[in-house]
N, C-alpha and C positions, 0 to 999 in steps of 0.2 A: 661018755659017747662023744662029746663035742671035742674032748681033749684028744681022743684018739684021731678024729677027724682032722684035727689041727697037725698032730704029730705026722700023719700021713702026708699032708700037704707040705709040710717043712721037710720031710724027707725026700720028696719028689721034686721040690723046687729046684729049679736050674740055678746054680750058682756062678756060672761062668761069667767073666767079666771082659772077655775079649778073646780073639783068635778063633773062637768057635763060629763057623760059618752059620749056625743056626740060632745066632744071638737074638735074644727076645727084646723087642723094643718095648718101651714104657711110655706110651702116648700119655700126655698131660689131660687128654679127654677121659682118661680112665683112672685118674688119680683121686684118691679120697684121704681125708683125715678123719681118724676115729678116736674119739675121746670117751673113755669109760668112766663111770661114777666110781667113787671110791668103795662102794659096796662089791664091785666086780672082783670076782676070785680069779687067780692065775690059771686054773684049770678051764675057765669060761663056763663052768656048769651054771653059775649066776653071772650073767653079764648083761649091763644095760648102760645106756649113754646116748651119743648122738653121733652121726656120721654127716660128713660135709663133702659134696662133689666140688672138687677144686676149679673145673671149668665153669660150671653153672652157678656156684655159691649156694646151691639148695642144701638145706639140713634137714635131716629127719631123725627123730628119736627112735631108739630100739630098746626092747625090753628083755631080749635073750640074743645069744650067739646066732641061733636060726633066724630070727628077726633080723638081725644085722645083715646077714647075707641076702635076706629078701629085700632089705631097704636097698643095699646096693644094687641088686638086680634091677629094682623099679627105676632107680635114679639112672642106670645106664640106658634102660629101655626109653625112658622119657628123654633122655638127652638124644639118643639116636632118633626119635621121632621129631624133636625140635630141630635138629641138623637137617633132617630130610625135607623139612618145611622150608628152611632157609635155603636149600639147593634148588628148589623147584620154583621157577618164575610165578609170581601172582597171577591170578586169572586176568587175561586181556593184556599182560604186559608184553607177550611176545608179538602179539597183533599191532600193538602200538609201535614197538621197534619196527616191525615190517613195514608199516605204513609210512614212517619217517624215512626209511631208507629207499623208498621207490618214488617214481614220478608220479604226481596227481593222476587221478583217473582220466581227467580231460586231456591229458598229454599223450595217453597211449593210444 
């Protein structure tokens, strides 16, 4: 089953390296390193190891190919949430900036 899924993915993967206006970008935020144990077979019917998200450095162990995909999805979702937190100013931050940039109340 997983072997067929992987075959389908590889058959449908875009192999263009340039000239194609629809060129796929490969952002670092979505890069992973996958390390399989020596017991993993080539068809991935039995697959275990660990996956590491390159940007965050988080590592998760997996016990099957399906588990690997779930781990990757979870790491991407966690990273997206963390990035959203960084993009939103902390509570009170905007107000502090607004107060610094205006005249004191007694002057208005």
